[in-house]
MOPAC internal coordinates of N, CA, C and O (Angstrom, degrees):
PM7 1SCF
backbone

  N    0.0000 0     0.00 0     0.00 0    0    0    0
  C    1.4446 1     0.00 0     0.00 0    1    0    0
  C    1.5198 1   109.58 1     0.00 0    2    1    0
  O    1.2310 1   120.17 1   -42.26 1    3    2    1
  N    1.3047 1   117.28 1   137.74 1    3    2    1
  C    1.4564 1   121.22 1   174.69 1    5    3    2
  C    1.5178 1   108.84 1   -96.00 1    6    5    3
  O    1.2310 1   121.45 1   -25.23 1    7    6    5
  N    1.3193 1   114.83 1   154.77 1    7    6    5
  C    1.4553 1   119.02 1   177.76 1    9    7    6
  C    1.5192 1   109.40 1   -75.81 1   10    9    7
  O    1.2310 1   120.98 1   -17.09 1   11   10    9
  N    1.3070 1   115.74 1   162.91 1   11   10    9
  C    1.4614 1   121.05 1   178.39 1   13   11   10
  C    1.5273 1   109.79 1   -56.85 1   14   13   11
  O    1.2310 1   120.61 1   -27.73 1   15   14   13
  N    1.3148 1   116.45 1   152.27 1   15   14   13
  C    1.4561 1   120.66 1  -179.23 1   17   15   14
  C    1.5246 1   110.16 1   -61.73 1   18   17   15
  O    1.2310 1   120.27 1   -30.12 1   19   18   17
  N    1.3261 1   117.09 1   149.88 1   19   18   17
  C    1.4655 1   120.52 1  -177.24 1   21   19   18
  C    1.5302 1   113.54 1   -57.31 1   22   21   19
  O    1.2310 1   119.88 1   149.77 1   23   22   21
  N    1.3114 1   117.84 1   -30.23 1   23   22   21
  C    1.4617 1   119.51 1  -177.82 1   25   23   22
  C    1.5303 1   112.64 1   -92.61 1   26   25   23
  O    1.2310 1   119.57 1  -173.14 1   27   26   25
  N    1.3160 1   118.42 1     6.86 1   27   26   25
  C    1.4685 1   121.15 1  -179.51 1   29   27   26
  C    1.5227 1   110.70 1   -61.29 1   30   29   27
  O    1.2310 1   120.16 1   132.80 1   31   30   29
  N    1.3217 1   117.31 1   -47.20 1   31   30   29
  C    1.4658 1   120.29 1   179.89 1   33   31   30
  C    1.5269 1   110.50 1   -62.27 1   34   33   31
  O    1.2310 1   120.34 1   142.67 1   35   34   33
  N    1.3175 1   116.95 1   -37.33 1   35   34   33
  C    1.4669 1   120.68 1   178.86 1   37   35   34
  C    1.5272 1   110.93 1   -65.30 1   38   37   35
  O    1.2310 1   120.30 1   141.64 1   39   38   37
  N    1.3205 1   117.03 1   -38.36 1   39   38   37
  C    1.4620 1   120.14 1   177.94 1   41   39   38
  C    1.5237 1   111.07 1   -66.39 1   42   41   39
  O    1.2310 1   120.67 1   138.95 1   43   42   41
  N    1.3240 1   116.32 1   -41.05 1   43   42   41
  C    1.4634 1   121.09 1   177.04 1   45   43   42
  C    1.5241 1   109.25 1   -62.05 1   46   45   43
  O    1.2310 1   120.71 1   132.58 1   47   46   45
  N    1.3234 1   116.25 1   -47.42 1   47   46   45
  C    1.4679 1   120.86 1  -179.60 1   49   47   46
  C    1.5237 1   111.36 1   -59.44 1   50   49   47
  O    1.2310 1   120.27 1   137.24 1   51   50   49
  N    1.3103 1   117.09 1   -42.76 1   51   50   49
  C    1.4663 1   121.02 1  -179.02 1   53   51   50
  C    1.5272 1   111.17 1   -60.72 1   54   53   51
  O    1.2310 1   120.12 1   133.21 1   55   54   53
  N    1.3204 1   117.38 1   -46.79 1   55   54   53
  C    1.4633 1   120.36 1  -179.56 1   57   55   54
  C    1.5285 1   112.02 1   -64.63 1   58   57   55
  O    1.2310 1   120.61 1   139.60 1   59   58   57
  N    1.3226 1   116.44 1   -40.40 1   59   58   57
  C    1.4585 1   119.64 1  -179.75 1   61   59   58
  C    1.5250 1   111.40 1   -69.14 1   62   61   59
  O    1.2310 1   120.06 1   141.83 1   63   62   61
  N    1.3151 1   117.49 1   -38.17 1   63   62   61
  C    1.4740 1   120.33 1   176.87 1   65   63   62
  C    1.5214 1   111.00 1   -64.06 1   66   65   63
  O    1.2310 1   120.49 1   137.25 1   67   66   65
  N    1.3260 1   116.67 1   -42.75 1   67   66   65
  C    1.4613 1   120.30 1   179.77 1   69   67   66
  C    1.5251 1   111.62 1   -62.31 1   70   69   67
  O    1.2310 1   120.68 1   137.85 1   71   70   69
  N    1.3186 1   116.31 1   -42.15 1   71   70   69
  C    1.4639 1   120.31 1  -173.96 1   73   71   70
  C    1.5243 1   113.52 1   -79.60 1   74   73   71
  O    1.2310 1   119.94 1   141.47 1   75   74   73
  N    1.3479 1   117.72 1   -38.53 1   75   74   73
  C    1.4585 1   119.94 1  -169.48 1   77   75   74
  C    1.5345 1   115.35 1  -113.96 1   78   77   75
  O    1.2310 1   119.17 1   169.27 1   79   78   77
  N    1.3293 1   119.19 1   -10.73 1   79   78   77
  C    1.4590 1   121.75 1  -175.15 1   81   79   78
  C    1.5359 1   109.34 1    42.58 1   82   81   79
  O    1.2310 1   120.21 1  -121.00 1   83   82   81
  N    1.3201 1   117.21 1    59.00 1   83   82   81
  C    1.4683 1   120.92 1  -172.39 1   85   83   82
  C    1.5269 1   113.52 1   -68.24 1   86   85   83
  O    1.2310 1   121.97 1   -30.92 1   87   86   85
  N    1.3150 1   113.83 1   149.08 1   87   86   85
  C    1.4589 1   120.67 1   172.40 1   89   87   86
  C    1.5210 1   109.59 1   -78.51 1   90   89   87
  O    1.2310 1   121.06 1   153.46 1   91   90   89
  N    1.3131 1   115.57 1   -26.54 1   91   90   89
  C    1.4644 1   122.44 1   175.93 1   93   91   90
  C    1.5249 1   107.30 1  -147.26 1   94   93   91
  O    1.2310 1   121.00 1   -42.44 1   95   94   93
  N    1.3233 1   115.69 1   137.56 1   95   94   93
  C    1.4587 1   120.86 1   177.70 1   97   95   94
  C    1.5171 1   108.95 1  -144.10 1   98   97   95
  O    1.2310 1   120.84 1   -50.50 1   99   98   97
  N    1.3145 1   116.00 1   129.50 1   99   98   97
  C    1.4617 1   121.09 1   174.99 1  101   99   98
  C    1.5227 1   107.98 1  -131.53 1  102  101   99
  O    1.2310 1   120.85 1   -51.11 1  103  102  101
  N    1.3193 1   115.98 1   128.89 1  103  102  101
  C    1.4596 1   122.44 1   176.61 1  105  103  102
  C    1.5182 1   106.83 1  -121.02 1  106  105  103
  O    1.2310 1   120.88 1   -59.55 1  107  106  105
  N    1.3222 1   115.92 1   120.45 1  107  106  105
  C    1.4701 1   120.69 1  -179.13 1  109  107  106
  C    1.5230 1   108.84 1  -117.39 1  110  109  107
  O    1.2310 1   120.85 1   -51.24 1  111  110  109
  N    1.3167 1   115.98 1   128.76 1  111  110  109
  C    1.4596 1   122.27 1   176.64 1  113  111  110
  C    1.5283 1   107.85 1   -90.44 1  114  113  111
  O    1.2310 1   120.68 1   -69.71 1  115  114  113
  N    1.3258 1   116.31 1   110.29 1  115  114  113
  C    1.4616 1   122.28 1   179.91 1  117  115  114
  C    1.5272 1   112.43 1  -100.32 1  118  117  115
  O    1.2310 1   120.29 1  -164.30 1  119  118  117
  N    1.3127 1   117.06 1    15.70 1  119  118  117
  C    1.4667 1   121.54 1  -175.37 1  121  119  118
  C    1.5220 1   112.59 1   -58.59 1  122  121  119
  O    1.2310 1   120.55 1   145.64 1  123  122  121
  N    1.3231 1   116.56 1   -34.36 1  123  122  121
  C    1.4687 1   120.21 1  -178.79 1  125  123  122
  C    1.5323 1   111.88 1   -58.90 1  126  125  123
  O    1.2310 1   120.32 1   152.40 1  127  126  125
  N    1.3109 1   116.99 1   -27.60 1  127  126  125
  C    1.4702 1   121.27 1  -179.34 1  129  127  126
  C    1.5275 1   112.30 1   -81.50 1  130  129  127
  O    1.2310 1   120.33 1   176.74 1  131  130  129
  N    1.3266 1   116.98 1    -3.26 1  131  130  129
  C    1.4576 1   120.91 1  -175.85 1  133  131  130
  C    1.5239 1   112.75 1  -124.68 1  134  133  131
  O    1.2310 1   120.60 1  -159.38 1  135  134  133
  N    1.3175 1   116.45 1    20.62 1  135  134  133
  C    1.4601 1   120.70 1   177.68 1  137  135  134
  C    1.5288 1   107.97 1   -58.65 1  138  137  135
  O    1.2310 1   121.26 1   -47.35 1  139  138  137
  N    1.3131 1   115.20 1   132.65 1  139  138  137
  C    1.4603 1   120.07 1  -178.58 1  141  139  138
  C    1.5213 1   112.82 1    96.81 1  142  141  139
  O    1.2310 1   120.34 1   176.38 1  143  142  141
  N    1.3167 1   116.95 1    -3.62 1  143  142  141
  C    1.4656 1   121.84 1   177.41 1  145  143  142
  C    1.5279 1   106.76 1   -78.80 1  146  145  143
  O    1.2310 1   121.13 1   -94.52 1  147  146  145
  N    1.3100 1   115.45 1    85.48 1  147  146  145
  C    1.4644 1   122.23 1  -169.65 1  149  147  146
  C    1.5185 1   113.75 1   -60.18 1  150  149  147
  O    1.2310 1   119.42 1   146.92 1  151  150  149
  N    1.3124 1   118.70 1   -33.08 1  151  150  149
  C    1.4626 1   119.21 1  -178.02 1  153  151  150
  C    1.5199 1   112.61 1   -72.11 1  154  153  151
  O    1.2310 1   120.01 1   172.52 1  155  154  153
  N    1.3399 1   117.58 1    -7.48 1  155  154  153
  C    1.4593 1   120.70 1   178.92 1  157  155  154
  C    1.5307 1   111.09 1   -72.02 1  158  157  155
  O    1.2310 1   119.65 1   157.11 1  159  158  157
  N    1.3030 1   118.28 1   -22.89 1  159  158  157
  C    1.4546 1   121.43 1   176.37 1  161  159  158
  C    1.5145 1   114.09 1    60.83 1  162  161  159
  O    1.2310 1   119.86 1  -146.94 1  163  162  161
  N    1.3312 1   117.88 1    33.06 1  163  162  161
  C    1.4499 1   120.94 1   178.84 1  165  163  162
  C    1.5129 1   114.21 1    85.12 1  166  165  163
  O    1.2310 1   120.13 1   175.30 1  167  166  165
  N    1.3263 1   117.36 1    -4.70 1  167  166  165
  C    1.4602 1   120.71 1   177.42 1  169  167  166
  C    1.5225 1   109.19 1   -85.29 1  170  169  167
  O    1.2310 1   120.62 1   -16.64 1  171  170  169
  N    1.3317 1   116.42 1   163.36 1  171  170  169
  C    1.4507 1   120.42 1  -171.45 1  173  171  170
  C    1.5141 1   116.18 1  -102.65 1  174  173  171
  O    1.2310 1   122.44 1   -11.98 1  175  174  173
  N    1.3244 1   112.93 1   168.02 1  175  174  173
  C    1.4632 1   123.79 1   175.16 1  177  175  174
  C    1.5281 1   106.85 1  -108.36 1  178  177  175
  O    1.2310 1   120.12 1   -53.34 1  179  178  177
  N    1.3176 1   117.38 1   126.66 1  179  178  177
  C    1.4618 1   121.14 1  -175.37 1  181  179  178
  C    1.5246 1   111.16 1  -132.56 1  182  181  179
  O    1.2310 1   121.91 1   -24.61 1  183  182  181
  N    1.3335 1   113.95 1   155.39 1  183  182  181
  C    1.4612 1   121.89 1   173.50 1  185  183  182
  C    1.5211 1   106.18 1  -126.40 1  186  185  183
  O    1.2310 1   120.49 1   -51.55 1  187  186  185
  N    1.3447 1   116.68 1   128.45 1  187  186  185
  C    1.4576 1   120.20 1   177.99 1  189  187  186
  C    1.5271 1   110.09 1  -122.27 1  190  189  187
  O    1.2310 1   121.49 1   -39.01 1  191  190  189
  N    1.3146 1   114.76 1   140.99 1  191  190  189
  C    1.4567 1   122.36 1   171.16 1  193  191  190
  C    1.5194 1   105.96 1  -120.52 1  194  193  191
  O    1.2310 1   120.83 1   -57.85 1  195  194  193
  N    1.3349 1   116.02 1   122.15 1  195  194  193
  C    1.4507 1   121.64 1  -177.70 1  197  195  194
  C    1.5299 1   108.39 1  -125.26 1  198  197  195
  O    1.2310 1   120.64 1   -55.68 1  199  198  197
  N    1.3269 1   116.37 1   124.32 1  199  198  197
  C    1.4603 1   121.80 1   175.99 1  201  199  198
  C    1.5237 1   106.97 1  -113.52 1  202  201  199
  O    1.2310 1   121.10 1   -63.62 1  203  202  201
  N    1.3274 1   115.50 1   116.38 1  203  202  201
  C    1.4568 1   119.20 1  -174.91 1  205  203  202
  C    1.5292 1   111.33 1  -152.57 1  206  205  203
  O    1.2310 1   121.27 1   -31.05 1  207  206  205
  N    1.3105 1   115.17 1   148.95 1  207  206  205
  C    1.4618 1   120.00 1   173.85 1  209  207  206
  C    1.5258 1   110.74 1   -67.97 1  210  209  207
  O    1.2310 1   120.06 1   163.72 1  211  210  209
  N    1.3207 1   117.49 1   -16.28 1  211  210  209
  C    1.4744 1   121.59 1   178.39 1  213  211  210
  C    1.5203 1   112.28 1   -60.58 1  214  213  211
  O    1.2310 1   120.12 1   159.86 1  215  214  213
  N    1.3205 1   117.37 1   -20.14 1  215  214  213
  C    1.4619 1   120.94 1  -175.64 1  217  215  214
  C    1.5283 1   113.43 1   -93.94 1  218  217  215
  O    1.2310 1   120.57 1   175.85 1  219  218  217
  N    1.3147 1   116.52 1    -4.15 1  219  218  217
  C    1.4587 1   119.28 1  -178.94 1  221  219  218
  C    1.5292 1   110.79 1   -61.73 1  222  221  219
  O    1.2310 1   121.40 1   -47.40 1  223  222  221
  N    1.3312 1   114.93 1   132.60 1  223  222  221
  C    1.4547 1   120.86 1   178.53 1  225  223  222
  C    1.5176 1   114.91 1    80.30 1  226  225  223
  O    1.2310 1   120.09 1  -177.89 1  227  226  225
  N    1.3394 1   117.43 1     2.11 1  227  226  225
  C    1.4612 1   120.82 1  -178.87 1  229  227  226
  C    1.5251 1   110.83 1  -106.27 1  230  229  227
  O    1.2310 1   121.07 1   -32.21 1  231  230  229
  N    1.3149 1   115.56 1   147.79 1  231  230  229
  C    1.4612 1   121.20 1   174.46 1  233  231  230
  C    1.5231 1   108.98 1   -77.53 1  234  233  231
  O    1.2310 1   120.33 1   -20.75 1  235  234  233
  N    1.3486 1   116.97 1   159.25 1  235  234  233
  C    1.4730 1   119.87 1  -178.71 1  237  235  234
  C    1.5335 1   113.54 1   -52.58 1  238  237  235
  O    1.2310 1   119.85 1   137.09 1  239  238  237
  N    1.3219 1   117.89 1   -42.91 1  239  238  237
  C    1.4658 1   119.76 1  -179.50 1  241  239  238
  C    1.5265 1   111.25 1   -62.62 1  242  241  239
  O    1.2310 1   120.18 1   140.81 1  243  242  241
  N    1.3167 1   117.27 1   -39.19 1  243  242  241
  C    1.4654 1   120.41 1   178.25 1  245  243  242
  C    1.5297 1   110.66 1   -64.98 1  246  245  243
  O    1.2310 1   120.71 1   139.55 1  247  246  245
  N    1.3100 1   116.25 1   -40.45 1  247  246  245
  C    1.4631 1   121.01 1   178.47 1  249  247  246
  C    1.5316 1   110.87 1   -62.81 1  250  249  247
  O    1.2310 1   121.05 1   134.45 1  251  250  249
  N    1.3265 1   115.60 1   -45.55 1  251  250  249
  C    1.4676 1   120.27 1  -179.09 1  253  251  250
  C    1.5215 1   110.94 1   -64.33 1  254  253  251
  O    1.2310 1   120.59 1   142.36 1  255  254  253
  N    1.3030 1   116.48 1   -37.64 1  255  254  253
  C    1.4751 1   119.16 1   177.36 1  257  255  254
  C    1.5165 1   111.37 1   -63.06 1  258  257  255
  O    1.2310 1   120.13 1   141.91 1  259  258  257
  N    1.3276 1   117.35 1   -38.09 1  259  258  257
  C    1.4619 1   120.83 1   177.42 1  261  259  258
  C    1.5271 1   111.04 1   -63.17 1  262  261  259
  O    1.2310 1   120.41 1   137.26 1  263  262  261
  N    1.3185 1   116.83 1   -42.74 1  263  262  261
  C    1.4680 1   120.75 1   178.88 1  265  263  262
  C    1.5312 1   109.85 1   -65.71 1  266  265  263
  O    1.2310 1   120.40 1   133.57 1  267  266  265
  N    1.3191 1   116.83 1   -46.43 1  267  266  265
  C    1.4673 1   119.81 1   178.04 1  269  267  266
  C    1.5227 1   111.06 1   -58.74 1  270  269  267
  O    1.2310 1   120.40 1   139.11 1  271  270  269
  N    1.3167 1   116.85 1   -40.89 1  271  270  269
  C    1.4618 1   120.67 1   179.44 1  273  271  270
  C    1.5323 1   110.63 1   -64.52 1  274  273  271
  O    1.2310 1   120.37 1   137.53 1  275  274  273
  N    1.3283 1   116.90 1   -42.47 1  275  274  273
  C    1.4661 1   120.29 1   179.95 1  277  275  274
  C    1.5261 1   111.72 1   -63.17 1  278  277  275
  O    1.2310 1   120.83 1   146.94 1  279  278  277
  N    1.3352 1   116.02 1   -33.06 1  279  278  277
  C    1.4707 1   120.68 1  -177.55 1  281  279  278
  C    1.5232 1   113.42 1   -97.23 1  282  281  279
  O    1.2310 1   119.99 1  -177.30 1  283  282  281
  N    1.3081 1   117.63 1     2.70 1  283  282  281
  C    1.4767 1   120.88 1  -175.10 1  285  283  282
  C    1.5259 1   114.27 1   -52.59 1  286  285  283
  O    1.2310 1   118.45 1   145.21 1  287  286  285
  N    1.3311 1   120.56 1   -34.79 1  287  286  285
  C    1.4693 1   118.62 1   178.99 1  289  287  286
  C    1.5314 1   113.28 1   -63.65 1  290  289  287
  O    1.2310 1   120.13 1   160.72 1  291  290  289
  N    1.3310 1   117.35 1   -19.28 1  291  290  289
  C    1.4650 1   120.35 1  -175.08 1  293  291  290
  C    1.5238 1   113.91 1   -95.40 1  294  293  291
  O    1.2310 1   119.73 1   170.69 1  295  294  293
  N    1.3211 1   118.13 1    -9.31 1  295  294  293
  C    1.4612 1   119.47 1  -177.64 1  297  295  294
  C    1.5294 1   112.60 1   -69.03 1  298  297  295
  O    1.2310 1   119.98 1   153.22 1  299  298  297
  N    1.3004 1   117.63 1   -26.78 1  299  298  297
  C    1.4697 1   120.13 1   179.00 1  301  299  298
  C    1.5185 1   112.64 1   -79.05 1  302  301  299
  O    1.2310 1   120.44 1   157.73 1  303  302  301
  N    1.3446 1   116.76 1   -22.27 1  303  302  301
  C    1.4603 1   118.67 1  -171.78 1  305  303  302
  C    1.5187 1   115.58 1  -121.73 1  306  305  303
  O    1.2310 1   119.51 1   147.37 1  307  306  305
  N    1.3274 1   118.54 1   -32.63 1  307  306  305
  C    1.4634 1   120.92 1  -170.01 1  309  307  306
  C    1.5209 1   113.45 1  -121.15 1  310  309  307
  O    1.2310 1   120.26 1   138.57 1  311  310  309
  N    1.3299 1   117.11 1   -41.43 1  311  310  309
  C    1.4664 1   121.03 1  -171.02 1  313  311  310
  C    1.5238 1   111.18 1  -100.45 1  314  313  311
  O    1.2310 1   121.21 1   -55.85 1  315  314  313
  N    1.3370 1   115.29 1   124.15 1  315  314  313
  C    1.4680 1   121.17 1   171.77 1  317  315  314
  C    1.5224 1   110.06 1   -98.98 1  318  317  315
  O    1.2310 1   120.77 1   136.57 1  319  318  317
  N    1.3338 1   116.13 1   -43.43 1  319  318  317
  C    1.4675 1   121.07 1  -179.08 1  321  319  318
  C    1.5205 1   108.53 1  -138.85 1  322  321  319
  O    1.2310 1   121.53 1   -36.60 1  323  322  321
  N    1.3324 1   114.67 1   143.40 1  323  322  321
  C    1.4565 1   119.88 1  -176.51 1  325  323  322
  C    1.5199 1   109.96 1  -139.41 1  326  325  323
  O    1.2310 1   120.89 1   -57.96 1  327  326  325
  N    1.3269 1   115.91 1   122.04 1  327  326  325
  C    1.4634 1   122.14 1   171.86 1  329  327  326
  C    1.5288 1   106.28 1   -98.88 1  330  329  327
  O    1.2310 1   120.89 1   -46.58 1  331  330  329
  N    1.3238 1   115.90 1   133.42 1  331  330  329
  C    1.4578 1   120.77 1  -172.68 1  333  331  330
  C    1.5211 1   110.85 1  -124.35 1  334  333  331
  O    1.2310 1   121.32 1   -49.19 1  335  334  333
  N    1.3264 1   115.09 1   130.81 1  335  334  333
  C    1.4597 1   121.63 1   171.37 1  337  335  334
  C    1.5280 1   106.47 1  -123.60 1  338  337  335
  O    1.2310 1   120.44 1   -59.37 1  339  338  337
  N    1.3176 1   116.77 1   120.63 1  339  338  337
  C    1.4585 1   121.56 1  -178.64 1  341  339  338
  C    1.5203 1   109.25 1  -122.38 1  342  341  339
  O    1.2310 1   121.30 1   -46.58 1  343  342  341
  N    1.3225 1   115.11 1   133.42 1  343  342  341
  C    1.4584 1   120.83 1  -177.75 1  345  343  342
  C    1.5194 1   110.55 1  -139.64 1  346  345  343
  O    1.2310 1   121.08 1   -27.92 1  347  346  345
  N    1.3251 1   115.53 1   152.08 1  347  346  345
  C    1.4488 1   120.15 1   168.62 1  349  347  346
  C    1.5292 1   107.46 1   -86.28 1  350  349  347
  O    1.2310 1   119.53 1   -16.54 1  351  350  349
  N    1.3145 1   118.50 1   163.46 1  351  350  349
  C    1.4723 1   119.40 1   178.38 1  353  351  350
  C    1.5439 1   112.08 1   -56.70 1  354  353  351
  O    1.2310 1   120.18 1   144.50 1  355  354  353
  N    1.3068 1   117.26 1   -35.50 1  355  354  353
  C    1.4668 1   121.15 1   179.25 1  357  355  354
  C    1.5296 1   112.04 1   -65.95 1  358  357  355
  O    1.2310 1   120.41 1   147.35 1  359  358  357
  N    1.3181 1   116.82 1   -32.65 1  359  358  357
  C    1.4744 1   121.92 1  -178.33 1  361  359  358
  C    1.5306 1   112.43 1   -82.15 1  362  361  359
  O    1.2310 1   120.57 1   161.52 1  363  362  361
  N    1.2993 1   116.52 1   -18.48 1  363  362  361
  C    1.4684 1   121.84 1  -173.17 1  365  363  362
  C    1.5183 1   111.55 1   -80.18 1  366  365  363
  O    1.2310 1   121.17 1   -51.32 1  367  366  365
  N    1.3113 1   115.36 1   128.68 1  367  366  365
  C    1.4644 1   121.97 1   174.46 1  369  367  366
  C    1.5173 1   106.97 1  -127.80 1  370  369  367
  O    1.2310 1   120.66 1   -63.08 1  371  370  369
  N    1.2968 1   116.34 1   116.92 1  371  370  369
  C    1.4629 1   121.05 1  -177.55 1  373  371  370
  C    1.4995 1   111.40 1   -66.46 1  374  373  371
  O    1.2310 1   120.10 1   180.00 1  375  374  373

């Protein structure tokens, strides 16, 4: 298995910035920890933390669905697994 392409995290970041205009965004490529995960098919494992006013008033599942929807074009080509942390600015502590 090959690791995700070097620009995969950048593509994820671009889509999340466009959709949520986050106050804080972190995209971590965890693919190196999953080398040998044959069912991944060369796609990567990522963790995203998104802090945005877009999540105010929403339950965690609703927030995660929004992130999954924003990244849906990448699930066929880049993303095999995605861990999501979504916060409002009030919930975020640096």
